[in-house]
VODO-118879 format. One record per residue: residue in one letter; x, y, z of N, C-alpha, C in turn. Coordinates in pm, whole numbers, padded with zeros to 5 digits, always signed. Layout:
residues N
AXYZXYZXYZ/...
This chain:
residues 391
M+03165+22065-02954+03222+22042-03086+03219+21894-03122/K+03187+21866-03247+03187+21727-03293+03331+21680-03314/E+03353+21554-03277+03485+21496-03298+03509+21476-03448/K+03624+21520-03493+03657+21505-03634+03688+21360-03667/K+03629+21310-03773+03654+21173-03817+03762+21173-03924/L+03843+21070-03919+03948+21057-04021+03884+21025-04156/H+03937+21085-04260+03886+21057-04394+03914+20911-04427/P+03816+20840-04488+03837+20698-04521+03963+20673-04601/Y+03994+20762-04697+04114+20741-04780+04241+20749-04697/F+04240+20830-04592+04355+20837-04503+04374+20704-04431/I+04262+20645-04386+04269+20516-04318+04320+20408-04414/Y+04270+20410-04538+04316+20312-04638+04467+20326-04660/F+04511+20450-04675+04654+20473-04698+04735+20431-04576/L+04682+20456-04456+04750+20418-04332+04766+20267-04324/I+04657+20194-04352+04663+20048-04349+04764+19997-04450/F+04756+20050-04573+04850+20006-04677+04994+20038-04637/G+05017+20159-04590+05153+20203-04557+05215+20122-04445/I+05140+20104-04337+05191+20026-04223+05221+19882-04266/T+05126+19825-04340+05143+19687-04383+05262+19672-04476/F+05275+19763-04573+05385+19755-04669+05520+19765-04598/I+05532+19859-04507+05660+19880-04437+05697+19757-04355/I+05601+19703-04281+05630+19586-04197+05659+19463-04282/Y+05578+19442-04386+05605+19329-04475+05743+19342-04540/F+05778+19463-04582+05907+19486-04649+06023+19462-04552/L+06012+19513-04432+06120+19501-04334+06139+19356-04288/T+06036+19276-04299+06045+19137-04253+06051+19039-04370/S+06080+19089-04488+06074+19005-04608+06202+18925-04630/K+06188+18826-04715+06301+18742-04756+06281+18707-04902/N+06373+18751-04988+06358+18729-05133+06355+18580-05166/T+06265+18545-05255+06249+18406-05292+06325+18374-05421/P+06388+18257-05428+06447+18213-05555+06344+18146-05646/Y+06225+18118-05589+06123+18044-05664+06033+18141-05742/N+06096+18210-05837+06028+18316-05911+05969+18265-06043/Y+05897+18153-06034+05832+18096-06152+05747+18201-06225/F+05673+18280-06148+05575+18370-06211+05642+18487-06282/V+05753+18537-06229+05827+18642-06300+05880+18587-06432/R+05932+18466-06428+05984+18403-06550+05872+18377-06650/L+05755+18333-06600+05642+18310-06689+05590+18442-06744/A+05590+18547-06662+05548+18679-06710+05639+18727-06822/D+05769+18702-06808+05862+18739-06914+05832+18660-07042/S+05792+18535-07025+05753+18454-07141+05627+18511-07207/F+05528+18549-07124+05407+18609-07179+05439+18737-07255/A+05529+18818-07198+05567+18944-07264+05634+18919-07398/N+05691+18799-07412+05756+18762-07538+05675+18660-07617/H+05544+18657-07587+05447+18579-07665+05473+18428-07659/R+05512+18379-07539+05532+18236-07520+05452+18188-07399/L+05413+18061-07398+05345+18001-07285+05439+17916-07200/Y+05567+17920-07230+05663+17831-07166+05794+17906-07143/L+05877+17848-07053+06010+17902-07026+06110+17837-07121/L+06219+17908-07143+06323+17856-07233+06433+17782-07158/D+06440+17804-07026+06544+17737-06948+06484+17669-06826/N+06563+17584-06763+06518+17505-06649+06622+17510-06538/P+06626+17621-06461+06723+17630-06352+06705+17514-06254/P+06813+17462-06199+06804+17343-06114+06720+17361-05988/W+06706+17486-05938+06629+17507-05816+06479+17517-05842/L+06439+17526-05970+06297+17527-06003+06258+17385-06046/N+06218+17306-05949+06199+17163-05974+06055+17124-06006/E+05970+17223-06036+05831+17192-06068+05793+17247-06205/L+05886+17239-06297+05860+17271-06437+05839+17141-06514/I+05753+17148-06615+05723+17030-06695+05795+17042-06829/P+05898+16958-06854+05972+16967-06980+05903+16890-07092/I+05881+16957-07204+05824+16893-07322+05895+16948-07445/N+05974+16865-07508+06043+16902-07633+06123+17032-07620/G+06198+17044-07511+06282+17162-07493+06209+17285-07442/K+06080+17270-07413+06001+17378-07355+05968+17341-07211/Y+05965+17443-07124+05943+17416-06982+05819+17491-06935/F+05717+17414-06895+05588+17469-06860+05570+17479-06709/V+05512+17592-06663+05485+17614-06522+05357+17540-06483/V+05363+17469-06371+05250+17387-06326+05130+17472-06286/Y+05155+17586-06224+05051+17659-06152+04965+17748-06242/P+04839+17774-06202+04753+17866-06279+04823+18001-06298/P+04798+18069-06410+04886+18179-06453+04848+18319-06408/M+04741+18337-06332+04697+18473-06302+04807+18559-06238/P+04886+18508-06142+04994+18593-06088+05091+18640-06196/A+05121+18553-06291+05212+18591-06400+05147+18695-06490/I+05017+18685-06510+04946+18784-06592+04955+18922-06528/L+04934+18929-06396+04944+19058-06326+05087+19111-06328/L+05184+19021-06326+05324+19061-06325+05375+19106-06462/T+05307+19067-06568+05359+19091-06702+05391+19238-06730/P+05303+19334-06697+05340+19475-06722+05464+19518-06646/F+05481+19471-06522+05598+19508-06442+05726+19450-06501/V+05717+19324-06543+05834+19260-06603+05867+19323-06738/A+05764+19360-06813+05786+19425-06943+05857+19559-06926/I+05826+19630-06816+05886+19763-06792+06022+19751-06725/F+06029+19668-06618+06151+19663-06535+06244+19548-06569/G+06200+19458-06654+06287+19349-06697+06266+19221-06619/P+06328+19113-06665+06306+18980-06605+06366+18962-06466/N+06440+19060-06418+06494+19053-06282+06404+19122-06179/F+06285+19163-06223+06191+19227-06130+06162+19132-06013/S+06154+19188-05894+06141+19108-05772+05998+19056-05754/Q+05982+18925-05754+05852+18864-05726+05812+18889-05582/T+05911+18895-05493+05884+18922-05351+05827+19063-05333/L+05885+19161-05402+05836+19298-05392+05692+19307-05441/F+05661+19239-05549+05523+19239-05599+05430+19175-05497/S+05475+19069-05433+05394+19002-05330+05368+19095-05212/I+05470+19168-05171+05455+19264-05061+05355+19373-05099/F+05366+19423-05221+05277+19529-05267+05132+19483-05269/L+05106+19370-05335+04969+19321-05344+04919+19274-05208/G+05008+19212-05131+04970+19169-04997+04933+19284-04906/S+04988+19402-04933+04954+19522-04854+04821+19583-04896/I+04777+19553-05017+04647+19600-05065+04533+19516-05006/N+04558+19387-04987+04452+19298-04939+04388+19344-04808/P+04467+19385-04707+04403+19434-04584+04318+19559-04605/V+04356+19643-04701+04276+19762-04732+04140+19721-04785/I+04138+19624-04875+04011+19574-04929+03927+19513-04819/L+03992+19437-04731+03918+19375-04619+03853+19482-04531/Y+03930+19584-04494+03875+19690-04410+03754+19755-04478/D+03767+19781-04607+03659+19846-04681+03534+19759-04688/L+03552+19629-04711+03433+19543-04721+03366+19526-04585/L+03445+19528-04477+03384+19522-04344+03304+19648-04317/K+03355+19762-04358+03281+19888-04342+03155+19887-04428/K+03162+19826-04545+03044+19815-04631+02935+19733-04562/K+02976+19646-04468+02881+19563-04395+02843+19628-04262/N+02874+19757-04248+02837+19835-04128+02904+19785-04001/I+03023+19728-04016+03106+19697-03899+03167+19827-03850/T+03172+19848-03720+03228+19972-03666+03376+19985-03703/S+03423+20110-03703+03561+20136-03742+03660+20064-03651/K+03633+20061-03519+03724+19994-03426+03733+19845-03455/T+03617+19782-03473+03616+19638-03500+03677+19608-03636/A+03646+19690-03734+03701+19669-03868+03853+19682-03867/F+03903+19782-03797+04048+19804-03791+04117+19691-03715/L+04058+19650-03602+04115+19541-03523+04117+19410-03604/T+04009+19384-03675+04000+19264-03756+04101+19269-03871/T+04120+19387-03927+04218+19404-04035+04359+19379-03983/L+04390+19426-03864+04520+19398-03803+04539+19248-03784/F+04433+19182-03743+04440+19037-03726+04471+18968-03858/F+04400+19007-03962+04423+18945-04093+04563+18973-04144/A+04608+19098-04134+04737+19138-04192+04855+19082-04116/F+04845+19074-03983+04961+19037-03902+04937+18919-03807/G+04813+18874-03796+04781+18765-03704+04748+18635-03774/T+04764+18632-03907+04747+18509-03984+04872+18491-04070/D+04881+18376-04137+05000+18353-04219+04999+18432-04349/H+04902+18520-04366+04906+18614-04478+05034+18697-04472/W+05079+18729-04350+05203+18804-04331+05322+18726-04386/Y+05335+18601-04343+05446+18519-04387+05445+18499-04537/L+05329+18467-04592+05318+18443-04737+05357+18567-04816/S+05306+18683-04772+05335+18809-04844+05481+18847-04836/S+05545+18816-04723+05682+18861-04702+05783+18783-04785/I+05742+18671-04842+05832+18589-04923+05790+18591-05070/G+05665+18557-05095+05614+18567-05232+05665+18461-05327/S+05704+18344-05275+05741+18235-05364+05620+18192-05445/V+05640+18103-05539+05534+18071-05635+05407+18024-05565/W+05421+17939-05463+05303+17887-05394+05235+17998-05315/Y+05316+18083-05251+05263+18188-05163+05198+18300-05243/L+05261+18341-05351+05205+18449-05432+05071+18408-05492/A+05056+18280-05524+04928+18232-05575+04816+18260-05474/H+04844+18241-05345+04746+18271-05241+04715+18421-05235/I+04819+18503-05240+04802+18648-05228+04717+18702-05342/V+04745+18657-05464+04668+18701-05581+04525+18651-05572/A+04507+18526-05534+04371+18470-05521+04291+18548-05418/L+04354+18582-05307+04285+18660-05203+04248+18799-05253/F+04334+18859-05332+04307+18991-05387+04173+18991-05462/F+04155+18896-05551+04032+18890-05629+03913+18841-05546/L+03937+18747-05455+03828+18698-05372+03775+18808-05280/L+03864+18885-05221+03821+18996-05134+03742+19100-05214/L+03784+19127-05337+03709+19220-05421+03571+19165-05454/A+03562+19033-05476+03432+18971-05503+03339+18983-05383/I+03392+18962-05263+03310+18975-05141+03269+19120-05121/R+03363+19213-05146+03331+19355-05133+03214+19392-05225/E+03220+19345-05349+03112+19374-05444+02981+19312-05398/T+02988+19196-05334+02869+19129-05281+02805+19210-05169/F+02887+19279-05091+02836+19365-04983+02798+19504-05034/Y+02824+19532-05160+02807+19668-05212+02699+19672-05320/K+02736+19664-05445+02638+19682-05553+02583+19551-05609/Q+02649+19439-05576+02603+19307-05618+02585+19296-05770/R+02682+19347-05843+02683+19329-05989+02732+19187-06017/L+02640+19102-06056+02665+18958-06059+02773+18918-06159/F+02772+18978-06275+02874+18944-06374+03013+18981-06322/L+03024+19096-06256+03152+19139-06201+03196+19044-06089/I+03103+19004-06003+03136+18909-05897+03188+18779-05958/G+03121+18732-06063+03164+18612-06131+03303+18626-06190/L+03329+18741-06253+03462+18766-06310+03570+18763-06202/L+03543+18828-06089+03641+18833-05981+03665+18696-05920/L+03557+18621-05902+03571+18486-05850+03647+18398-05949/G+03618+18416-06078+03690+18341-06182+03837+18377-06186/A+03868+18505-06171+04008+18548-06170+04081+18488-06051/S+04012+18479-05937+04070+18416-05818+04096+18268-05843/F+04001+18203-05909+04016+18062-05947+04140+18042-06034/W+04172+18139-06119+04286+18123-06209+04419+18148-06139/S+04411+18169-06007+04532+18176-05926+04538+18057-05830/R+04423+18025-05769+04410+17908-05682+04279+17839-05720/S+04289+17723-05783+04171+17657-05838+04065+17628-05734/T+04107+17600-05611+04012+17563-05505+03921+17678-05464/I+03955+17801-05500+03873+17917-05464+03732+17904-05522/I+03717+17832-05630+03586+17818-05694+03484+17756-05598/F+03533+17682-05499+03442+17615-05406+03393+17706-05294/T+03432+17833-05299+03371+17932-05208+03240+17983-05264/L+03202+17936-05382+03081+17982-05450+02955+17977-05364/P+02935+17876-05277+02813+17875-05194+02792+18003-05113/F+02901+18068-05072+02885+18194-04999+02803+18293-05079/F+02838+18308-05204+02773+18408-05289+02629+18366-05322/L+02608+18237-05341+02474+18188-05372+02381+18203-05252/F+02429+18169-05135+02344+18178-05015+02323+18323-04972/Y+02432+18401-04971+02417+18539-04922+02327+18622-05013/M+02332+18597-05143+02248+18670-05238+02131+18584-05286/K+02077+18501-05197+01972+18405-05237+01851+18474-05297/N+01825+18594-05256+01710+18667-05312+01727+18696-05461/K+01851+18690-05508+01877+18710-05651+01843+18585-05732/F+01842+18470-05664+01829+18343-05734+01702+18265-05699/L+01632+18308-05597+01507+18244-05556+01400+18349-05536/P+01273+18318-05567+01226+18194-05631+01271+18187-05777/V+01264+18068-05833+01308+18048-05970+01208+18112-06067/N+01255+18208-06142+01174+18273-06244+01267+18326-06352/R+01213+18400-06446+01295+18448-06556+01410+18535-06507/Q+01382+18624-06410+01485+18714-06359+01594+18637-06284/S+01554+18541-06202+01653+18466-06124+01741+18381-06217/I+01683+18326-06322+01762+18249-06418+01862+18342-06489/Y+01816+18461-06522+01905+18560-06584+02019+18595-06489/N+01987+18610-06360+02089+18642-06260+02194+18532-06247/I+02149+18408-06241+02244+18298-06227+02331+18286-06351/L+02275+18316-06466+02353+18313-06589+02460+18422-06589/R+02425+18539-06537+02523+18647-06530+02639+18610-06438/L+02607+18553-06322+02711+18513-06228+02802+18406-06289/F+02740+18303-06345+02819+18191-06395+02890+18224-06527/S+02837+18319-06602+02909+18358-06724+03039+18428-06689/G+03038+18507-06581+03163+18571-06537+03265+18468-06493/I+03220+18371-06412+03310+18263-06370+03356+18182-06491/G+03261+18155-06580+03290+18068-06694+03397+18120-06786/I+03412+18252-06794+03516+18309-06880+03653+18256-06838/F+03679+18257-06707+03811+18213-06660+03823+18062-06655/V+03714+17993-06628+03718+17847-06635+03747+17804-06778/G+03685+17873-06873+03711+17844-07014+03853+17877-07054/L+03903+17992-07008+04041+18030-07039+04140+17929-06982/D+04110+17880-06863+04197+17780-06801+04201+17653-06885/G+04083+17612-06933+04077+17494-07018+04157+17512-07146/V+04142+17627-07210+04215+17656-07333+04365+17661-07306/Y+04403+17726-07197+04544+17738-07158+04607+17600-07140/N+04536+17511-07071+04588+17376-07051+04589+17295-07181/F+04488+17317-07264+04483+17242-07390+04597+17281-07482/L+04627+17411-07487+04737+17457-07572+04871+17401-07525/R+04882+17373-07397+05008+17323-07342+05014+17171-07340/F+04903+17108-07299+04907+16963-07273+04799+16884-07345/S+04723+16950-07433+04614+16884-07508+04510+16825-07413/S+04485+16894-07301+04385+16851-07204+04320+16974-07142/F+04188+16970-07128+04116+17081-07065+04112+17068-06913/N+04155+16956-06860+04146+16925-06717+04229+17022-06635/P+04171+17087-06532+04248+17183-06451+04362+17120-06373/I+04359+16988-06348+04472+16927-06277+04568+16857-06374/S+04547+16878-06504+04636+16817-06602+04782+16857-06584/P+04813+16982-06542+04955+17015-06522+05021+16925-06417/Y+04948+16896-06309+05004+16811-06204+05020+16667-06253/Q+04926+16624-06337+04935+16489-06392+05053+16474-06487/M+05098+16586-06544+05210+16583-06637+05345+16578-06566/M+05347+16606-06435+05472+16603-06360+05526+16461-06354/S+05656+16447-06366+05718+16315-06359+05718+16265-06216/P+05724+16134-06194+05726+16080-06056+05837+16139-05971/S+05951+16171-06031+06063+16226-05955+06034+16365-05901/Q+05936+16434-05961+05901+16569-05917+05795+16567-05808/R+05735+16452-05783+05626+16444-05687+05679+16408-05550/N+05609+16454-05450+05647+16429-05312+05640+16280-05281/D+05739+16231-05205+05742+16088-05171+05621+16046-05087/T+05556+16143-05023+05443+16108-04936+05314+16087-05014/I+05314+16111-05144+05193+16094-05223+05167+15945-05242/K+05067+15895-05174+05037+15753-05179+04896+15725-05231/N+04808+15823-05216+04667+15798-05242+04614+15865-05367/G+04703+15918-05451+04658+15987-05570+04642+16135-05544/F+04614+16210-05651+04602+16355-05640+04484+16396-05552/L+04372+16330-05568+04252+16359-05490+04198+16229-05432/S+04186+16223-05300+04139+16099-05236+04085+16130-05097/L+03981+16058-05059+03927+16070-04923+04030+16027-04820/K+04124+15944-04861+04228+15897-04769+04324+16008-04727/N+04322+16121-04801+04410+16233-04768+04353+16323-04659/I+04224+16308-04628+04159+16398-04532+04228+16400-04396/P+04265+16285-04338+04334+16290-04207+04462+16373-04208/L+04533+16374-04322+04655+16455-04331+04625+16603-04309/H+04515+16650-04368+04481+16792-04359+04420+16827-04223/I+04344+16736-04166+04291+16759-04031+04407+16772-03932/D+04504+16683-03947+04624+16691-03862+04697+16823-03884/A+04714+16863-04010+04791+16985-04042+04721+17111-03993/M+04588+17115-04003+04516+17238-03970+04480+17249-03822/F+04462+17135-03755+04410+17142-03618+04502+17084-03511/L+04598+16999-03547+04671+16925-03446+04820+16954-03439/R+04880+17000-03547+05025+17020-03550+05069+17134-03460/L+05173+17109-03380+05227+17211-03289+05377+17226-03313/P+05435+17337-03268+05580+17352-03281+05654+17254-03192/Q+05782+17241-03215+05864+17149-03137+05912+17218-03010/F+05888+17154-02897+05931+17208-02767+06063+17141-02727/Q+06154+17220-02664+06279+17164-02613+06326+17247-02494/N+06422+17195-02419+06466+17258-02294+06576+17361-02311/S+06624+17380-02433+06730+17477-02458+06691+17564-02578/W+06773+17667-02603+06747+17758-02715+06731+17679-02845/P+06631+17710-02925+06537+17823-02914+06408+17789-02838/Y+06406+17677-02765+06294+17636-02680+06169+17597-02759/L+06132+17682-02854+06013+17656-02935+06051+17676-03082/T+06031+17572-03164+06072+17577-03304+05953+17553-03396/P+05928+17644-03491+05815+17624-03583+05840+17508-03678/S+05734+17440-03715+05742+17332-03812+05702+17383-03949/L+05788+17360-04049+05754+17400-04185+05653+17306-04248/Y+05627+17193-04183+05525+17102-04235+05388+17166-04222/S+05357+17216-04104+05232+17288-04077+05225+17322-03930/L+05135+17413-03896+05102+17441-03757+04952+17464-03748/A+04894+17422-03640+04749+17434-03621+04705+17579-03627/I+04592+17603-03691+04544+17739-03710+04512+17807-03578/W+04467+17731-03479+04435+17791-03350+04561+17830-03274/F+04676+17770-03312+04803+17808-03250+04858+17934-03316/T+04862+17937-03449+04920+18052-03518+04829+18174-03513/S+04698+18153-03502+04602+18264-03504+04495+18241-03398/P+04530+18256-03269+04436+18226-03161+04303+18301-03170/A+04303+18418-03233+04180+18497-03242+04072+18429-03325/V+04107+18320-03395+04004+18250-03473+03895+18192-03383/I+03922+18174-03256+03819+18118-03168+03700+18213-03154/L+03720+18338-03192+03610+18436-03185+03501+18407-03288/I+03530+18321-03385+03426+18288-03485+03307+18221-03419/F+03329+18157-03306+03221+18085-03240+03130+18179-03160/K+03168+18306-03153+03083+18406-03087+02991+18478-03185/A+03010+18453-03313+02926+18518-03415+02783+18464-03405/K+02688+18555-03394+02548+18514-03380+02491+18465-03513/K+02397+18374-03504+02339+18314-03625+02276+18420-03714/S+02308+18410-03842+02252+18501-03941+02277+18440-04078/L+02217+18500-04180+02241+18454-04316+02388+18467-04352/L+02451+18577-04310+02592+18598-04341+02678+18490-04277/V+02650+18457-04153+02726+18354-04082+02710+18219-04152/F+02587+18186-04189+02562+18060-04260+02636+18056-04393/A+02633+18168-04466+02700+18174-04596+02851+18157-04580/C+02907+18219-04477+03051+18206-04453+03089+18062-04422/W+03011+17999-04335+03041+17860-04299+03026+17767-04418/S+02932+17794-04505+02914+17708-04623+03038+17711-04711/A+03099+17828-04726+03221+17841-04806+03339+17775-04737/I+03349+17796-04607+03461+17738-04530+03459+17586-04536/I+03343+17528-04507+03333+17383-04497+03356+17315-04632/L+03290+17365-04736+03306+17301-04866+03448+17316-04919/T+03505+17436-04906+03640+17458-04958+03742+17375-04883/F+03731+17369-04751+03825+17287-04675+03810+17139-04708/F+03686+17094-04728+03665+16954-04764+03737+16921-04895/V+03721+17006-04995+03785+16980-05125+03937+16986-05111/I+03987+17087-05039+04131+17099-05017+04186+16975-04948/S+04109+16922-04851+04157+16809-04773+04166+16680-04854/L+04112+16680-04975+04127+16565-05063+04262+16566-05135/W+04330+16681-05133+04453+16698-05210+04566+16616-05153/M+04662+16584-05236+04766+16488-05204+04864+16533-05096/V+04886+16664-05082+04980+16717-04983+04914+16831-04907/V+04977+16872-04795+04915+16971-04707+04973+17111-04719/G+05066+17133-04814+05114+17268-04837+05257+17296-04800/Y+05326+17197-04743+05467+17216-04707+05544+17274-04828/S+05635+17376-04806+05670+17433-04677+05588+17558-04649/Q+05572+17588-04517+05480+17695-04481+05495+17728-04333/F+05447+17845-04294+05426+17875-04153+05275+17873-04132/G+05228+17785-04047+05085+17767-04032+05035+17669-04137/Y+04907+17674-04165+04845+17589-04267+04798+17682-04378/R+04882+17700-04480+04857+17806-04578+04731+17782-04660/F+04688+17657-04676+04568+17632-04755+04444+17698-04695/A+04449+17730-04565+04336+17799-04501+04315+17938-04559/Q+04418+17994-04626+04401+18125-04687+04296+18122-04797/D+04268+18004-04853+04167+17995-04958+04028+18029-04907/F+04007+18016-04776+03877+18054-04719+03894+18149-04601/M+04014+18206-04587+04042+18296-04475+03951+18419-04470/P+03913+18482-04583+03824+18598-04572+03695+18569-04497/F+03644+18448-04511+03518+18413-04444+03542+18388-04295/I+03658+18333-04261+03695+18321-04120+03709+18459-04058/V+03772+18551-04130+03795+18685-04078+03663+18761-04061/I+03571+18743-04153+03439+18805-04138+03370+18753-04013/L+03380+18623-03989+03321+18564-03868+03390+18617-03743/V+03521+18637-03751+03594+18696-03638+03541+18835-03608/A+03520+18915-03712+03466+19051-03694+03328+19046-03629/L+03244+18954-03674+03110+18940-03616+03120+18891-03472/G+03218+18805-03444+03238+18756-03308+03289+18864-03214/I+03371+18954-03265+03420+19067-03185+03305+19158-03146/G+03213+19179-03240+03100+19267-03214+03132+19413-03243/Q+03034+19498-03221+03051+19640-03255+03143+19713-03159/K+03155+19664-03036+03246+19725-02937+03343+19618-02889/P+03465+19617-02942+03563+19515-02904+03589+19515-02753/K+03591+19395-02695+03623+19380-02554+03770+19348-02537/L+03814+19351-02413+03956+19330-02385+04006+19196-02439/I+03924+19092-02429+03965+18960-02475+03994+18960-02625/A+03918+19039-02701+03941+19047-02846+04078+19111-02874/Y+04107+19220-02804+04237+19285-02822+04352+19190-02784/L+04335+19116-02675+04439+19025-02629+04462+18912-02729/L+04354+18857-02782+04367+18747-02877+04432+18792-03008/V+04395+18911-03054+04457+18964-03176+04605+18994-03151/F+04635+19053-03036+04774+19082-03001+04856+18954-02994/L+04800+18850-02932+04869+18722-02923+04892+18661-03061/S+04793+18673-03148+04807+18623-03285+04921+18694-03358/I+04931+18824-03339+05037+18902-03403+05174+18862-03351/I+05185+18844-03219+05312+18805-03158+05358+18669-03211/I+05265+18575-03223+05301+18441-03270+05347+18446-03416/N+05280+18522-03499+05321+18532-03639+05453+18607-03653/F+05476+18706-03567+05605+18776-03566+05716+18679-03528/W+05689+18594-03430+05785+18491-03390+05818+18398-03507/G+05715+18356-03579+05737+18268-03693+05820+18335-03801/I+05791+18462-03829+05866+18538-03930+06014+18548-03891/I+06041+18583-03766+06178+18600-03720+06253+18467-03725/M+06189+18361-03675+06254+18231-03670+06288+18180-03810/I+06195+18194-03903+06214+18135-04036+06289+18229-04130/N+06245+18354-04138+06305+18447-04236+06442+18499-04197/F+06467+18513-04065+06590+18578-04022+06689+18483-03952/L+06636+18394-03868+06724+18305-03794+06742+18169-03863/N+06659+18143-03963+06664+18016-04034+06656+17896-03940/I+06565+17909-03844+06544+17802-03747+06405+17746-03767/W+06398+17618-03798+06268+17550-03813+06292+17400-03806/T+06183+17329-03800+06189+17184-03806+06087+17136-03908/I+06095+17011-03944+05998+16953-04037+05877+16905-03958/
């Protein structure tokens, strides 16, 4: 008798259900509900908030109007929920819901790339519970929800790239991701390299293809420019940050918004920062400043086992360029568990992890994923429940 295979939809539901339950049980409601408030403004045909609660210290006041600094895509997605359930709708609950969908998309795109079910499932567990995607989803504050929404659209764009390769749709999804986290636009080399046959050699068809891709992206880049112009009379995507008063900016900002001098800060945050060790309880304390990615997610070392291929090259091109641009930014993402900016290119790291695991996962892969999950569970408990951390 042939072994019965589980229906794909059952697996999708299982991944979503397990993730939602665990994220919900380990969640902590955020007071930083900028996007719910902005969604309520959108529902009432405004681009600004009417009030300025003292705990929301990153609003830009102009003539009695209070503008949200961050790109608005999370608020756009929240608008129907806020319109139905009211302005007290939980931003954390929305983050948990969307954060539980992201692993389902990841599993599906890995299967579209002919990754075995075992490897795809193991890699999905790593992404959902062995990276700071868990921590970000469980809280859903303004900074964290921006990552979750950006990942939602970026994962869909990668899935489409592995599936039907409808270029305009890929561009739209990448553009929508950009309107949640601007740095996502720098993952574009992945799509250009992986689908190089669509764009090379240069001829009428390839030019048409590149126009389709960039027209999809351009819709959201254009909308972002219009959105900023209506608020601040500037098309510049960083104009909201430039409008912030000096008192709202971090004291550590010394080199400007974007500078090569900021790169060492990000290298330290992503690769060198460790928790605080001590001889008494709690012995090991997470730092909200940052933690090295290899500490919070040890399974990332499996990326170096991925064999050379076009897919591997395309993934690395997105990782390197996006991290370089991020590392120019004035701050490293505090507060956070891990280095949250890595989520902007995490799907490509996770794909490399899957390729490094191979079609038949070995014991070391299971151990590294298990260790990654334990470390992230430790971080969740320490920060969300015990309120123990250091700077």
